[in-house]
N, C-alpha and C positions, 0 to 999 in steps of 0.2 A: 890271433884274437883280434876282432875288430874293435872299433872305438866304443860302440854301444855296449859290448860285453865287458870291456874294461871299466867303463863308467858304472855299470851295474854292480860289478864286483867291488869297486871302490866304495860305492854307497853302502853296500852290505857290510863291508869291513868297518866303516865309520859308525854305522848303527850298532854293530856288535860292541865296538870299543866304548861307545857312549853308554850303552846299557851296563857294561861291566864297570865303568867308572862310577855310575850312579849306585850300583849295588855295593861297590867297595866303599863309597862315601857313606852310605847308610850303615855299613858295618863298623866303620871307624867312629862315627859320632854316636852310635848307639842304635836307636830304633826309630820307627816312624813317629813315635810320640815326641821326638826332639825336633821335628820339622818346624815347630813354632818357636824354637829357642835358638839363640846364638850361644854356642858353648865356648867358654873361655878356658884358661889354663887350670891345671890342678891346684887346689888350694888346701886340701886336707886329706886325711885318710882315717879309716876305722876298720881295723882288722885287714881283711883281704879287699875291702872296698876302696876304690879311689874316688875322691870327691872333687868335682869340677864346678866352677862358678858358671852361671848361665843367665842370660837376660831374655825375657819374653819379647817376641816380636809383635804381639797383639797390643794395640793401644788400649789403655784403660783396664788392663789386667790387674786383678787383686794381688797377684804375685809377680811383680815386674822382675825381681831378682830371686833366683832359685838356685838350688844345688842339684847337680846331676851325679848320681852314684852309679858307677860302672864296675861290674865284677867280670873279669875275663874268665870265660868258661874253659879256656884251654888250661890244662893242668900245669902247675908250676914244674920246674925242672926236677924237683925232688920227688914228684909223684907221677912222672910220665912212664915209669917202667914197673912192670910187675902187676899181676892181677889184683893182689891185695891193695896196691896203691890206687888202681882204677876204682875199686869199690869204695875206698876211703874218700876219693875225690867226689864221687857221686853222693856220698853221705854229707860231705861238706856243702855241696850245692843244695841239698835238701834242707839243711839247716838255714841256709840263706833264704829259701822260699818260705820257711816257717817264720822267720823274722819278719819278712814282708807281710805275711798274712796277719800277724799280730799287730803290726803297725797300722794296717788297714782297718782292723776290727776295733782297736782301742782308741777312744777319743778322750783326750785329757790335755790340758795346757802343758803338762810336763812330759808328754809323749811326742816324739818327733812327728810332724804332720806331713802326710803325703799330698802332693799337688797333682800328680798325674798317675794313671794306672801303671802298675808294674808290667814290664814287657821283657820278653826274652828273644834274643836272636840266636843265630847259629854259633856266634862267638862271644856274645855278651849277655849279661843281665843288666837291665837299665832301670833306674829308680829315680824319680824326680820328687824332691822334698823342698820344704821351706829352706831359706838361705842358711847355710852353715858356714861359720867362719873357720873353726878348728874343732878337733876333738880334744878332750881333756888329756888323752894320751899324747897328742902332738904338743900340747903346752908343756907337760911334764918332761918330755924328751927333747924339748927345744927344737921341735919340728924336724927331728931326725928322719931321714928317708924321704922327705918332701923335696921338690925342686929347689934349686939354689936361690931362685928369686924369692920364693916363699920364706926360706930361712933368713934371708937378708931383711925381708919386710918385718919379720917378727923376732929379729935378733935381740932387741931390747925389751921384749914383752915380759912383763913381770906383774903378776896379779897382786893386788893389794889385799890386806887382811879382810877388809870389808867384802871384797868380791869372793874370797874363799868362804867366808862365813855365810854369805847369802847363797852361794852356789850349793853348799851342803844342805841348807834348809830347803832349797828347791828339790834336790834329790830326795830328801826325806819325805817331802810332801808327795812326790810321785810314788814312792814306795808305799806310803800310806794308802794311796788310791789302789794300787795293785793288790795290797793285802786285804784291805777292808771292803772294797767295792767290786773289784774284778776277780777276787779270790785266786790270785796268781802269786807265785813266787818267782822272782826274776831269775835267780840262780846263776847269773852271769855278770853281776855288777863288777865293773872294772873301769879304768880310765878310758878305754876305747869305746865303752858303751855310753859315755856321757858326751853330748855334743853341745858346743857353744854356738848358739844361733845368732843370726844378724840382729835380732831384737834384744840381745844381751841375756837371754835365758839359758839355763842349763837344763837340757832335756835328755831323756833316756831313749836309747834304741837297743839294738842287739838283743832282741827278745826271742832268740832261737832256743834257749834252754829253759823257758818258763814251764812251770808245773802247777797244776791245780792244787789249791790248798786242801780241799775236801778229800782228795784222793790220798794225800800224804798223811792226813790225820785220821781219816776214817778207817782204813784197813791196815795202817802201820807200815805200808810199803814205802820205801825210800829210794830215790834215784841218786846214785852216786856216780862219780867220775873216776875212771881208772887211769892213774898217772904212772903205773908201773912201766908202761911202754913209752919210751922217750923219743920215739920216732916223730918226724914232722907230721905224718898223717894222723897219729893219735893226738898230738899237741893241738892241731887245728880243729879237732872235734870237741874240745873241752875248753872251759874258761881258763884264764891264766891262774896257775896254781897259787901264786903269792897273794891272791885276793879271795880265795875260796875258803869257806868255813870248814873246820876240821871234820864235821859230821858228813860232809859231802864227798870226802875222799874215801875211796874203796880201800879197806884194810883187810887182807886175808885173815880169816879166823876171828874177826871182831865183828860183833853185831852192831850195825849202824842204827842210830836213832832215826825216827821218822823225820822227813824233811819238813821244815816249818818256816814262817816268816823270819824267825830269828837268824836263819842262815844269811839272809840279805843284810841284816843288821851287822853281822860280823864283817861282811864285805864293806859296808859303809864305815865301820870303824877303821879298817885298813886305809880307806881313802881319806878319812878325816885325819888320821895320824900323818899321812904323807903330805897333805895340804897344809896342816898347821905346824909341822916340824920342818918341812923342807926336804925330807929324805924318806924313802920307802921303808915300810915296816919289815919287809922280807926282800931278799935280793931277787932279781929277775932270773927265771929259769932255775929256781931252787928245786931241790929234790924233795920227795915225800918225807924222808927222814929229817931233812933240815926244817921242813914246815912243821912237823910234829914237835921237834925240839924247841923251836921258837914259840909255838903255842903254849907248850908246857911252862916255859919261862916267863910268860907274859905277866903272871901274878907277881913276880919279883922284879919286873923290869922298871927301870927309872924313866919316868915320862917327863923329865926336866926340859926336853926340847919343846914340849907343848905348853901353852899358856896355863897358868895355875888354875884359872877359872874353868878351863876346858878339860882338865885332867880327869875329874870324876866321870864325866859322861863318856870320854874316850876309853877309859879303863873298863867301864861297864860294857861297852860295845864289843871289846876284845876278850871278853870272858870266855873260857873254854866250855862253860855250861850254858846251853842255849836258853834255858828258862830264866837266867839271871840278866840277860841282855835286855836293855830298855827297848820299848817299841818305837816306831817312828814318831808317834805323837809325843811320847815322853822326851825323845831326843829334841824335837822342835821347841819344847817347853823349857829346856834347860836355861839356867840363869846366864850362861855364857852367851846366849843369843838374845834373851829378853832384856837384858840390862843395857844393850847397845841401841841407842836411839836411831842411829843411821841404819842399822839392820832392820829394825822395826819399821822404819820409813820405807825401805825398799820392799818389805813384805806387804805393807799397805798398798804400795803402788802396784804390786803384782795382782792384787784383788780390787783395784780401784773401781772397775766397772760394776762390781758387785755391792758396793757401798751406797748408802743413801746420800742425798745431797747435803744434809746437815753434817754427816761425818766427813764428807769430802771437803766441805767448806772449812771446818775446823782444822783439818790436816793441812790444807793449802795455806792457810794463814800462818800456821806454825812453820811450814816449810820455808817461808821467806827468811827465817832466822838462821837455819842450818844448811841450806842448800850449797853455800860456797865450800863446805867441807867435803863435798863429793869431788873425786878426781874426774878428769875429762872423760875417761873411758866409761866410768859409771854413769856420768851424765848422758853420754851419747847412747849407750846401749840399754840402760836400766831406768833412767829417770825420764828422758825426753819422749820415748815412744808412748808410754801411757798418758803423759800429759797432752801430747798431740791428739791422741784418740779422744781425750776428754774435752777438747775444744768444741766438739759437736754439741755439747751441753750448753745451751744458751744461758742458763741460769748461773753457770759457774765460769763463764768466759772471762769476766772481769778479774777473777781470782787466779785463773790458770795463765792468762796472758803475761802478767809480770814475770812469772817464773820462766816461761818460754823465752821471752824477750831478753831476760838476763843471761840466759844460756847462749844465745846467738853469738855474742862477741867471742866466746871461747870455742866456737865451732870452726872447723875448716870450711873453706868455701864450697867444696864439693859436697860435703855432708849437708850443708845448708840447702844446696840446690836439690839434693836427692831426697832429703827427709823432711826438713822443716818448711821450706817454701810451698810444696804441694798441699800441706795441711793448713797453711796460713792464708793462701789465696782465696779460697771460698769464704773464709771467715771475714776477711777484710771487706768483701763486697756486701756483707749482710750484717755487720756489727752495728750495734746501737747502744745508746745509754753510756754506761761506764766503760763498756768494752770499746766503744768507738773512741772515747776520750783516751784510753790507754793506747790504742793503736795509733792515734794521731800524735800523741806525745812521743812515740818512738818511731815515727815515720822516717826520720833521717837515719836512724840506726838501721832500719830495714833496707833503706835505699842503698846504703853503702855496701850491703852484702848481696845486692841483686845485680843482674845484668841490666843494661838500659831498657831492653824490651820489657822485662818484668816490672821495672819501675813505671813504665808507661801504662801497663795493664793493671797494676796493683796499687801503687802508691798514689798516683794522680787521682784515680776514682775515689780512693779513700779520703783524700783531702777535700775533694769536691763534695763528698757525702757529709763530711764533718761541717763544712761551711753551710750547706743547704738544709741539713736535717739535725745537726747536733745542737746541744744546749750551749749556753754561754761559755762553759768551761771547755767544751770540745772546740768551739770556735776560736777561743783564745789560744789553745794549743795549735790550731790550724795556722793562724797568722804567725805564730812564732816559728813554725816549722818551715814556712815557705822560704825565708832567706837561707836557711841551711841547705835547701835543695836546689838553690840557684845554679850551682855548678854540676848538678847531677841530672836534673830534669831538662829535657830538650827545651830550647827557647820557644819553639812553636807551641808546645804544650803549656809552658808557663804563660805565654801571652794570651792564649785562647781560653784557658781554663782557670788558672790560679790568680793572675793579676786582676781580672774583672771581679772575682769573688772577694779578693782582698779589699778592693775599693768599695765594693758593695757592703761588706761588713763594717767598714769604717763609717759609711754614711747611714746605714740602716740600723745598726745595733743600738740598744738602749743601755748597754753595759759600758761603764767608763773604762774598765780594764781591757775590754776587747778593743775599744777605739784607740786607747793609748798604745796597746801592743801592735795594732795595725799601722799606726803612724810610724812607730819605731821600725817596724819591718819594712815599710816603704823606703825609709832612709837607708837601710842596709842593702836594699835591692838596687839602689841607684847605679853602682858600678857594673851591674849586669844587664841593664835595660837600656832602651833607646830613649832619645829625648822626647819623642811623641808620647811614650808611656809616662814619662815624668810629668809632662804637661797635663795629662789626664789625672795624675795623682794630685797635682796642685789645684786643678779644677774641683776635685772632690774636697780638698781642704777648704776651698772657698765656700762651698756649700755647707761644710760642717761648721765652720766658724760663724756662719750666719745664724745658726740656731744654738750653738754650744760655744760659749765664751768663757768657760771655766779655765782657770790658770793652767791646769795640766794639758788640756787640749790646745790652748793658744800657744803655749811654749813649745809643744811638740810640732805644731805647724810652723812656727818660726824656725825651729831647728831644721825641719825638713826643707824649708825654703832656702836656708843658708847652704845646706848640703847640695841642693840642686845648682845653686850658683857656683859652688866650688867644683862640682862635677862637670858641668857643661859650659862654664864660662860666665863672665860678668854680664854680657849682653843677654844670654838666656836667663840669667837671674833677674835682670831688670824687666824683661818681658813677661817672665813666668812667675817669679817669686814675689817681687815687690808689690804687684797689685793685690796679692793675697796677704802679705805680711803687714803692709801699711795699715789697713783697717784694724789689725790686731792690736795696734798700739792704743786704740781707744777702748779696749776691753775694760770694763769698770772694776773687775775683780783683781786686776794685777796689782801687786805690791810695788813700791818704788824700785826695789831691786830688780824685779821682773821687768818692769817698764824700761829701766835703764839698759838691761841686757838686750831686750828686743830692739831698742833704739840703736844700740851699738851694732846689732846685726844688720839693720837697715843701712846704717851709715857705712858699714864695711862693704856692702854690695855697691853702694854709690862710689866709694873710694876706689874699689877695683874697676868700676866702670870708667872713672876718670883716668885711671892708669892705662886702661886699654885704649883710651882716646889720646893718650900722650899728654894729658893735663896733669901737672904735678905742682908741688909747692903751694904758694899763696893763691894761685889761680884755682886750685882745687879746694880751697878752704870753704867751709860751710858758712853762709851769711849769718849775721847775728839776728836776733829776734826783731830788732827795730829796723834792720836794713833790708826791708822788703823791696825797696826800690832797686831795680836791676842795674842802674847806672852808677855802680860803685867805682871809686877812683882806680882800684886795682885792675878793673876790666877795661877801662877806657883806652889806655895805651895799646892794648892788644887789638881793640876794635879799630882804632885809627890806623894802626899798622896794617891790618888786613885791608883797610880801605885804600891806603897808599899803594899796596901791592896790586890793586885792581885797576891800574892804569890811570892814576891821578884823579879818581872819582871823588877823593876827599874834598877837592876844591868845590864840588857842587853842593856841599853841605856847609852851612855857616858854622862858625865856632860855637861851641856849646854855651860859652859865656855871653854870647849875643842873642841867644834865643829867649824870647819872652814867653810867658804862658799863653799869649794870643797867637804865637807862631811867627811874629815879625822880629826882625833884627833890631839891634840898637836898644834904646831905653824903652821899656814898656811901662805898664802900669806899676810894676814892681820897681823898675829902674835897675841900675847896676847894683850889684851887691856891695855893701860897704866893706872896706878893708877892716878886718878884725883878726884877732889872734887865731880864730878857728876857721877863717874863710878868706880867700884871696885868689889872685890870678897866679897862674903858674906858667912860666915861659917854656914852651915845648917846641922850640924851632919855629917861632912865628905864629903859633896857634895858642889860643888861650883855653885852658880846660878848667873845669870846676873842681876845686879841692874841697872835699867834704870835711865838715867840722867833726871833732871827736864827739862820740856819743857814749853815754854811760851804758855799760853792759847790764842786761837784765840779770836778776839773781837766778842762777840755774841750780838744779839739784846738786848736792855735793857729789863729787866724783867718788865712786866706790874704789875699792882696792884695785890696783892695776891688773887688768885681765885682757888679754888679746883674743880670747876665745869666747865661745858661747857657754862656757862652763857655768857662769852665773845665772844663765837662763834656767838651769835645772837645779842649781844648788839651793835656791830659795823656795822651791815648791814643796818639798816633802814628798810624801807618798800619795798618789791618786787613789780614788776609791777602787776597790778590787772586788771581784766575784769569786767566791770559793777560796778565799785566802790567797789569791795570786793576783798579779798585776805588775805593771811597769813601775819602777821606782824612779821618781823624778829627782835625782841627785847627781852631781857630777864633781869629780875631784878637781880642784883648781889647777892642778898641774897638767890636766889633759888639754888637748887642742880641739878645735872644732871638728877635726877629722874623726875624733873619738866620741862625737856627741851621741851616737847611737850605741855606744858600748861603754857606758859610764858606771861607776860604782857609787853606791849610796853613801853620803856623808851627812853629818848632823847639820841642821840649819844654823845653829849657833856658831859653829866653826867655819861655815862657808861665807857668812855675811858679816863684815866688820861692823862694829858698833858705830852709830852715827852720832856726832855731837849735837847737843840740843839746839845750839845757836845756828846750825846750818840747815834748818828745815826749809823746804822749798815753798815759795808762795803759791805754787800750784796746788798744794795740799791745804792752803788757807791758814797757814801758821806763821807767816813772815810779815815784815813791815811793808807798807804800801810804797811802791816805787812810781815815780812819774814816767810818763811816756817819753821816749827819746824825741829831741827836737825834729820838726819837720824839715825836709830837704829845702834849703833856701831861706830858712828862718834865721835871723841874726841871733847871736848869742845874747843871753840876758832877756830875751823876749818872754812874755808869760807863757807858761806851759798849760795847755788844756788838759785837765784831769777829770776823771769820771769816777764816781763812787756809788755803789748801789744804794739807792734810797735817798741820796743827796743831790743827784743831778750833777751838772758840771759847775766848775768854779775856776776862778783865775787865781794863780799863785805867782808870787814873784820868783825871780830867778833864784837858783840855789836848791838845795835838797829839800824834799817835802818834810813836813813836821813828823817827828817820831811819835810812835804810839798813837797814831790817829785812829786806829781801829784795826780790826782784823778783817780780812777779805782779800780779794784779788781784783786787780784792775782789768777791765776789758780792753 
């Protein structure tokens, strides 16, 4: 064999192997219909069907999660030998085809929904339906026969009484549809025929044994099942005996009554007893004799394992006489179900889309009271899906959103990403009015449950929309939400989208509560932003205080300026905060306490600035009101010391005592200052310096209670105006520090401000005695003091204190 022949043979072998592998892969996963799905592990079973989870590969599919049903066409081991078994297996497959045909034909919320057409291959029957979690048979058998991983996942699965009651009502509702509208009798109702879907609904399948009602009633014929043959082939062709009505069992020599909807009600009674009592009514694989004996004894049976309120309806369903059994409608109307408000709520949610807006609004308002009584599984599978669907109704968004947002903290992260977030994202981009306010108020809650990319795509546009298009209430919620998102939202998005709108709302709003909330939010954001952004904030504060000098705004600006100085240092505070804070001291509406608090804040920044420059003690003391002359005695030694350190340059300057007002040394027009108790020469190593005389201190406002913080700035304000009953409370506990100025608690004004004595009122307010001006620098003691009084001009007075009770007013 030459090389070309070998290469051709090898290529043919590879092509043959690839074709075989593709064919084998198709047979393993099912049929061609599964090419668009990624099939996962087995999750449930129903009779001979194995149910697998699958995810659709197509983006935007209405059914992203589905269930794939696979029935192996190869006969089980018990049916592989004998001609009779071969015929039985063909009959079983024919029943499976009839089941699929009925599922395709019947359309009802209580009937399992097909997603893809039924397909058969040489080895399998493949069916794609809506997502199925488990069958009721799996739940009652604790997942027996399923893979070990599934058993571990549902090891602690326990249905609540509410879930059982609601599930029974859903089954009864579907039976009513079959009996009254489809004219069908199910005939095979059992736990394997009930499927628990991904949406939390209980739906019916296994429609292989259905019979038309008119045939059964019209000609008196009845279809019965022969259970005399206990072989596997016969057992697989009939419903489970323990759930079958007695009239459907073939009894030799006994005329059977015509089949009727009451047969399904008996089966429903068996299910109800098992679900409500926790044990089956009849044992599995019971014989016909056992079945008949137990049915005969039902009239004398003790139903103590069932709730007292449910006993009448269960006893009626299990009656041996078909005509005595209640219908599906009567079963749903029993007091056992109607007296339970949670059951009625779930029933309302089942039909929510069919109700008008007034009925929905009334229900949603009441639901806020009792929704915490639902357990997590009920919320996930029964409550949340209809609420998310109702979010598309713009008129009810403001009522639905609070319920949905309250459920989110109880959700698992994956459930939120799979179910809730896809429904909320389109609503967040179009919400308006009250819905926009609710969304904005819960922005931080949503952000903590989202990945960073979802926050950027959903939460940031939501806040921008609230700032640009929302009303005052939505804007207030927006500015409150921004600090809470500082650690979640990327700094680039914060800087580009949120901070400019925060500053814009502070400057452009006409609502006092929005402005106050914006200023407080700025303070909370300082640890997360750069100095340049803080400077922009203080610039906005300067513009705001130009037009708004109300106490609430002024004190918030003072607080923000102090926070900037603490966050970025004394020099940044001096350059950025003081130019804005200092004019605030002249705000006319400030109370004395507020003025004192603002002044302390300014002085605190100056003190910190002195400390940063190395100036401490008396050198950093604040000059008195009359000591405006910069040549104080305390500063001269330092000045001369700095001169002596500059290479003897002090000698170039004459002593201060020899300097005359005309600039010459020696005796001038004033001459040397006479020696007096308050003035004289001081020997400082050959240099004579000027010693200042003592000056009386101006009467200052009484010092309030000791406070080293800005707490007093807010304690005396009370509550600012608010919009919609909300707003920032301008109060601060005295025990808090300036670091807590943006996180204070309201306190009463009376408890925050100490009572002031009547005699200690400040002359600034026009209530104190007139004080003379301090003596001028270089003026001898006892010289007349020039005084000024409004309306009287100037006058001379002798030395000593001014006359008491001269009048009220303030000296200029």
